[in-house]
RODO-2510 file (C-alpha; in nm, 4 decimals, decimal comma):
residues 310
     n   res          X          Y          Z
     1     m     1,4171    -0,0542    -0,1738
     2     f     1,2076     0,0997    -0,5188
     3     k     1,5650     0,0451    -0,7163
     4     a     1,4324     0,0212    -1,0437
     5     l     1,1809     0,3106    -1,0394
     6     r     1,4680     0,5133    -0,8249
     7     d     1,7038     0,4834    -1,1314
     8     k     1,5021     0,4914    -1,3907
     9     l     1,4507     0,8496    -1,2423
    10     k     1,7782     0,9288    -1,2062
    11     v     1,8724     0,9019    -1,6069
    12     w     1,5823     1,0426    -1,6259
    13     k     1,6353     1,3873    -1,4967
    14     k     2,0343     1,4008    -1,6424
    15     q     1,8621     1,3493    -1,9813
    16     a     1,6783     1,6340    -1,9121
    17     s     1,9859     1,8348    -1,7767
    18     t     2,1936     1,7974    -2,0441
    19     e     1,9368     1,9308    -2,3090
    20     l     1,8794     2,2359    -2,1037
    21     d     1,9202     2,4948    -2,3887
    22     d     1,6702     2,2830    -2,6526
    23     v     1,4687     2,3669    -2,3081
    24     i     1,4768     2,6593    -2,2271
    25     s     1,3423     3,0218    -2,4641
    26     e     1,5217     3,2336    -2,4417
    27     d     1,2555     3,4586    -2,6147
    28     s     1,0259     3,4227    -2,3754
    29     g     1,3489     3,5279    -2,0602
    30     r     1,4719     3,2203    -2,0260
    31     k     1,1187     3,0376    -1,9664
    32     i     1,1060     2,6457    -1,9723
    33     k     0,9247     2,5641    -2,3451
    34     e     0,5845     2,3775    -2,3545
    35     s     0,6481     2,2447    -2,6458
    36     k     0,9680     2,0617    -2,4984
    37     l     0,8905     1,9419    -2,1784
    38     e     0,5631     1,7201    -2,3326
    39     d     0,8861     1,5304    -2,5233
    40     f     1,0322     1,5279    -2,1773
    41     l     0,6754     1,3532    -1,9964
    42     w     0,6827     1,1560    -2,2965
    43     d     0,9755     1,0342    -2,1514
    44     l     0,8373     1,0374    -1,7899
    45     e     0,5426     0,8596    -1,8749
    46     m     0,7684     0,5153    -1,9524
    47     v     0,9872     0,5270    -1,7029
    48     l     0,6446     0,5055    -1,4802
    49     m     0,4841     0,2347    -1,7115
    50     e     0,8090     0,0451    -1,6808
    51     a     0,7668     0,0489    -1,2787
    52     d     0,4596    -0,0407    -1,2603
    53     v     0,2746     0,2955    -1,1979
    54     a    -0,0703     0,2771    -1,3211
    55     l    -0,2246     0,4700    -1,6035
    56     p    -0,4600     0,7565    -1,3405
    57     v    -0,1502     0,7649    -1,1676
    58     i     0,0900     0,8534    -1,4498
    59     v    -0,1428     1,0581    -1,6224
    60     e    -0,2094     1,2951    -1,2823
    61     i     0,1838     1,3504    -1,2570
    62     k     0,2210     1,3976    -1,5830
    63     s    -0,0383     1,6998    -1,5122
    64     r     0,0765     1,8707    -1,2088
    65     i     0,4328     1,8757    -1,3558
    66     k     0,3307     2,0548    -1,6200
    67     e     0,1205     2,3029    -1,4183
    68     d     0,4157     2,3683    -1,1936
    69     l     0,6469     2,4337    -1,4918
    70     i     0,4926     2,6076    -1,7765
    71     g     0,6257     2,9879    -1,7955
    72     k     0,8305     2,8885    -1,5134
    73     r     1,2014     3,1356    -1,5466
    74     v     1,4849     2,8793    -1,4739
    75     t     1,7557     3,0708    -1,3078
    76     k     2,1126     2,9994    -1,1882
    77     k     1,9903     2,8933    -0,8589
    78     i     1,7665     2,6808    -0,9553
    79     g     1,8122     2,5739    -1,3221
    80     f     1,5701     2,2615    -1,5382
    81     s     1,6990     2,0158    -1,3128
    82     e     1,6495     2,0688    -0,9733
    83     g     1,2947     2,1789    -1,1373
    84     i     1,2098     1,8783    -1,2552
    85     e     1,3193     1,7105    -0,9717
    86     i     1,1317     1,9570    -0,7091
    87     a     0,8132     1,9110    -0,8871
    88     l     0,8696     1,5264    -0,9853
    89     r     0,8528     1,4771    -0,6086
    90     n     0,5820     1,7213    -0,5482
    91     a     0,3376     1,5467    -0,8029
    92     i     0,4025     1,2417    -0,6432
    93     k     0,3608     1,3798    -0,2910
    94     d     0,0431     1,5200    -0,4338
    95     v    -0,0974     1,1910    -0,5655
    96     m    -0,0723     1,0358    -0,2505
    97     l    -0,2287     1,2611    -0,0255
    98     v    -0,5259     1,0811     0,1565
    99     e    -0,6674     1,1004     0,4839
   100     p    -0,3810     0,8911     0,7197
   101     l    -0,4141     0,6932     0,9570
   102     d    -0,2402     0,6211     1,3202
   103     f    -0,2724     0,2307     1,3678
   104     i    -0,2499     0,2444     1,7251
   105     q    -0,3780     0,5389     1,7873
   106     f    -0,7212     0,4283     1,6525
   107     i    -0,7263     0,0837     1,8273
   108     k    -0,6491     0,2583     2,1156
   109     d    -0,9294     0,5424     2,1083
   110     h    -1,1480     0,2428     1,9849
   111     e    -1,4331     0,1136     2,1593
   112     k    -1,2487    -0,3092     2,2473
   113     p    -1,2542    -0,4957     2,0735
   114     v    -1,1627    -0,3747     1,7562
   115     v    -1,2192    -0,6189     1,4766
   116     i    -1,0062    -0,6345     1,1444
   117     m    -1,0708    -0,8177     0,8691
   118     f    -0,7568    -0,8817     0,6339
   119     v    -0,8546    -0,9041     0,2489
   120     g    -0,6433    -1,0454    -0,0002
   121     v    -0,4893    -1,3352    -0,2858
   122     n    -0,2854    -1,6280    -0,1894
   123     g     0,0481    -1,5625    -0,1515
   124     t     0,0915    -1,2254    -0,0780
   125     g     0,1741    -1,2158     0,2917
   126     k    -0,1309    -1,1945     0,4555
   127     t    -0,0964    -1,4147     0,7326
   128     t     0,2005    -1,2881     0,8156
   129     s     0,1621    -0,9322     0,8332
   130     i    -0,1524    -1,0451     1,0624
   131     a     0,0908    -1,1629     1,2824
   132     k     0,3165    -0,8830     1,2604
   133     l     0,0552    -0,6216     1,3521
   134     a     0,0313    -0,9142     1,6684
   135     h     0,3253    -0,8520     1,7032
   136     l     0,3557    -0,4850     1,7058
   137     l     0,0054    -0,4579     1,9524
   138     r     0,1115    -0,6146     2,1807
   139     k     0,4210    -0,3931     2,1968
   140     n     0,2123    -0,1183     2,2633
   141     q     0,0721    -0,3067     2,5649
   142     l    -0,2806    -0,3938     2,3047
   143     s    -0,3583    -0,7744     2,3039
   144     s    -0,5431    -0,9494     2,0564
   145     v    -0,6644    -1,2689     1,9590
   146     f    -0,6709    -1,4826     1,5866
   147     a    -0,9040    -1,5785     1,4060
   148     a    -0,8962    -1,8411     1,1407
   149     s    -1,1778    -1,7334     0,8497
   150     d    -0,9648    -1,9070     0,5758
   151     t    -1,1369    -2,2549     0,6522
   152     f    -1,0907    -2,3191     0,2570
   153     r    -0,7139    -2,4759     0,3197
   154     a    -0,6450    -2,6761     0,6371
   155     g    -0,2559    -2,4991     0,5809
   156     a    -0,3642    -2,1775     0,6224
   157     i    -0,5273    -2,2682     0,9834
   158     e    -0,1746    -2,4546     1,0515
   159     q     0,0173    -2,1321     0,9829
   160     l    -0,1858    -1,9416     1,1807
   161     e    -0,1731    -2,1313     1,4232
   162     k     0,2515    -2,1965     1,4075
   163     h     0,2274    -1,7867     1,4990
   164     s    -0,0119    -1,8259     1,7671
   165     l     0,2452    -2,0366     1,9404
   166     n     0,4936    -1,8457     1,8666
   167     l     0,3321    -1,4920     1,9572
   168     g     0,1408    -1,6795     2,2106
   169     i    -0,1815    -1,5141     2,1597
   170     r    -0,4817    -1,7146     2,1799
   171     i    -0,5856    -1,8493     1,7890
   172     i    -1,0269    -1,9492     1,7429
   173     k    -1,0221    -2,1748     1,4922
   174     h    -1,2762    -2,4461     1,3158
   175     q    -1,2580    -2,7185     1,1285
   176     s    -1,1167    -2,7626     0,7628
   177     g    -1,4050    -2,6425     0,5490
   178     s    -1,6518    -2,5084     0,8795
   179     d    -1,8119    -2,1926     0,7923
   180     p    -1,5614    -1,8984     0,8046
   181     a    -1,8183    -1,6108     0,9323
   182     a    -1,8672    -1,8503     1,2823
   183     v    -1,5045    -1,8158     1,3631
   184     s    -1,5423    -1,4590     1,3173
   185     y    -1,8162    -1,4170     1,5042
   186     d    -1,7375    -1,6833     1,8015
   187     a    -1,3335    -1,4886     1,7901
   188     v    -1,5253    -1,1325     1,8801
   189     e    -1,7399    -1,2845     2,1359
   190     h    -1,4100    -1,4504     2,2953
   191     a    -1,2803    -1,1624     2,2357
   192     k    -1,6073    -0,9567     2,4609
   193     a    -1,5854    -1,2170     2,7192
   194     r    -1,1702    -1,2159     2,7556
   195     r    -1,1320    -0,8049     2,7394
   196     k    -0,8855    -0,8660     2,4242
   197     d    -0,8470    -0,5581     2,2559
   198     v    -0,8478    -0,6420     1,9187
   199     v    -0,9556    -0,9124     1,6795
   200     l    -0,7731    -0,9922     1,3568
   201     i    -0,9095    -1,1849     1,1314
   202     d    -0,7892    -1,3676     0,8207
   203     t    -0,9613    -1,4549     0,5269
   204     a    -0,9112    -1,6843     0,2701
   205     g    -0,6968    -1,5981    -0,0258
   206     r    -0,9745    -1,4559    -0,2973
   207     m    -0,8595    -1,3932    -0,6403
   208     q    -1,0826    -1,0896    -0,6657
   209     t    -1,2536    -1,2677    -0,9549
   210     n    -1,4083    -1,5415    -0,7369
   211     v    -1,8149    -1,4442    -0,7225
   212     n    -1,8366    -1,6771    -0,4655
   213     l    -1,5292    -1,5823    -0,2987
   214     m    -1,6302    -1,2791    -0,2499
   215     d    -2,0104    -1,3390    -0,1851
   216     e    -1,8518    -1,5373     0,1410
   217     m    -1,6443    -1,2634     0,1728
   218     k    -1,8850    -1,0364     0,2627
   219     k    -2,0913    -1,2743     0,4812
   220     i    -1,8017    -1,2389     0,7169
   221     k    -1,7817    -0,8807     0,7052
   222     k    -2,1750    -0,9143     0,7589
   223     v    -2,1330    -1,0803     1,0440
   224     a    -1,8566    -0,9649     1,2526
   225     n    -1,8665    -0,6110     1,1719
   226     p    -1,5165    -0,4844     1,0711
   227     d    -1,4180    -0,2082     1,2403
   228     l    -1,1353    -0,1920     0,9580
   229     i    -1,1167    -0,3624     0,6483
   230     v    -0,7495    -0,4092     0,5443
   231     f    -0,6309    -0,5135     0,1678
   232     v    -0,3064    -0,7000     0,1583
   233     g    -0,0883    -0,6513    -0,1428
   234     d     0,2236    -0,7660    -0,2959
   235     a     0,4810    -0,5070    -0,4045
   236     l     0,6272    -0,7219    -0,6383
   237     a     0,3259    -0,7756    -0,8578
   238     g     0,3028    -0,4377    -1,0085
   239     n    -0,0469    -0,3720    -1,1881
   240     d    -0,1901    -0,6333    -1,0299
   241     a    -0,1966    -0,5610    -0,6373
   242     v    -0,3443    -0,2263    -0,7996
   243     e    -0,6458    -0,3608    -1,0211
   244     q    -0,6723    -0,6411    -0,6695
   245     a    -0,7242    -0,3935    -0,4209
   246     v    -0,9881    -0,1624    -0,6379
   247     k    -1,1715    -0,5055    -0,7201
   248     f    -1,1579    -0,5640    -0,3028
   249     n    -1,2189    -0,2178    -0,2573
   250     e    -1,5067    -0,2564    -0,4869
   251     a    -1,6677    -0,6063    -0,3618
   252     v    -1,6043    -0,4972     0,0584
   253     g    -1,4772    -0,1214     0,0797
   254     i    -1,0746    -0,1488     0,2148
   255     d    -1,0540     0,1290     0,4449
   256     a    -0,6575     0,1061     0,4729
   257     a    -0,4040    -0,1187     0,2828
   258     i    -0,0632    -0,3227     0,3975
   259     l     0,1797    -0,3896     0,1314
   260     s     0,4244    -0,6081     0,1678
   261     k     0,8074    -0,7384     0,0102
   262     i     0,8803    -0,4048    -0,0116
   263     d     1,2294    -0,5436     0,0894
   264     a     1,3041    -0,7225    -0,2298
   265     d     1,3785    -0,5642    -0,5768
   266     a     1,0660    -0,4243    -0,6405
   267     k     0,9562    -0,1549    -0,9309
   268     g     0,7577     0,0653    -0,6625
   269     g     0,4803     0,1312    -0,8964
   270     a     0,2305    -0,0573    -0,6483
   271     a     0,3326     0,1570    -0,3588
   272     l     0,2560     0,4987    -0,5389
   273     s    -0,0859     0,3198    -0,7382
   274     i    -0,2794     0,1615    -0,4724
   275     t    -0,3205     0,4478    -0,2419
   276     h    -0,3995     0,6851    -0,5306
   277     s    -0,6353     0,4063    -0,6853
   278     i    -0,8697     0,3416    -0,4186
   279     g    -0,7993     0,6787    -0,2225
   280     k    -0,7123     0,4991     0,0537
   281     p    -0,4031     0,4617     0,2750
   282     i    -0,0887     0,2467     0,3392
   283     l    -0,0787     0,1694     0,6996
   284     f     0,2688    -0,0354     0,6679
   285     v     0,5500    -0,2052     0,4555
   286     g     0,6531    -0,5569     0,5019
   287     t     1,0694    -0,5213     0,4746
   288     g     1,1005    -0,8724     0,5911
   289     q     1,0066    -1,2015     0,7696
   290     e     1,0651    -1,1130     1,0647
   291     y     0,8036    -0,9855     1,3199
   292     d     0,9311    -0,6863     1,3306
   293     d     1,0449    -0,6183     1,0097
   294     i     0,7291    -0,3927     0,9211
   295     a     0,7581    -0,0286     0,8481
   296     f     0,5009     0,2795     0,9012
   297     f     0,4188     0,3928     0,5704
   298     d     0,3851     0,7988     0,4456
   299     a     0,4136     0,9618     0,1091
   300     k     0,7393     1,1208     0,2728
   301     w     0,8671     0,8419     0,3094
   302     m     0,8552     0,7523    -0,0413
   303     v     0,9359     0,9771    -0,1325
   304     e     1,3045     1,0203     0,0275
   305     r     1,3517     0,6605    -0,0978
   306     l     1,2690     0,7820    -0,4861
   307     f     1,5229     1,0261    -0,4639
   308     e     1,7802     0,9330    -0,2623
   309     v     2,0953     0,9300    -0,3557
   310     k     2,2838     0,5730    -0,3650
***
């Protein structure tokens, strides 16, 4: 995972190391020269753009590296190559700094039932992510119920129903084409009556430019009054996933995100950009198709994988 970005960063760091003499100003006591650092930052910008990192994120990373390195002395203990990596690590962590959310603890501490609404476009792994979270909740002694509020496609209801059978979790559903908000309402009422801990609401895969479907999603939000709205994005979508997250955040407000398909050879840019772009944490990443293939996410986790030795 993140192999493309990791490999590019490795090449860039090696290039910086080989041109050490051009970067250091002997006249100023072996300090890093700003003019030469700008050349390397331009190369870094190209690396990050190719990895689908959003431009505002690139600008901030470059700014933080400059602030960290300009005028810094290069010593035998910490050379330019090492200084570059330290500054880059710090910059990546800094742009991803948002208030973390301990998902399981949030559920345990919150008044029940906790209502969670999932949004995102078709094909991002939204329904599978919902099933994985239901499985995770059960492993933490927390019960849940599915709300099949994607009523626009019969296949979507069938997909969620298959997960409900596999996991032994109740699904609340209506006929295809029925009111999605009514399904959500019934699921919440069922959870209250049966003392379920969590309601997991699956919504239609809306393109962020579809005004009518966005309005329908706002109606679901109004009726279900979710405690969390979670955006599910595809790691392989790159900047498209970032744009989707921004649009959904503008339409209904996003509290957190899940990044699916991170096990594929993703460039890494979406994970780096989504948190910074919407100011909300990534809760989990999907690492495969099985119910256990979901991992907690944090900035340190990503940085370690970007710089891990292979």
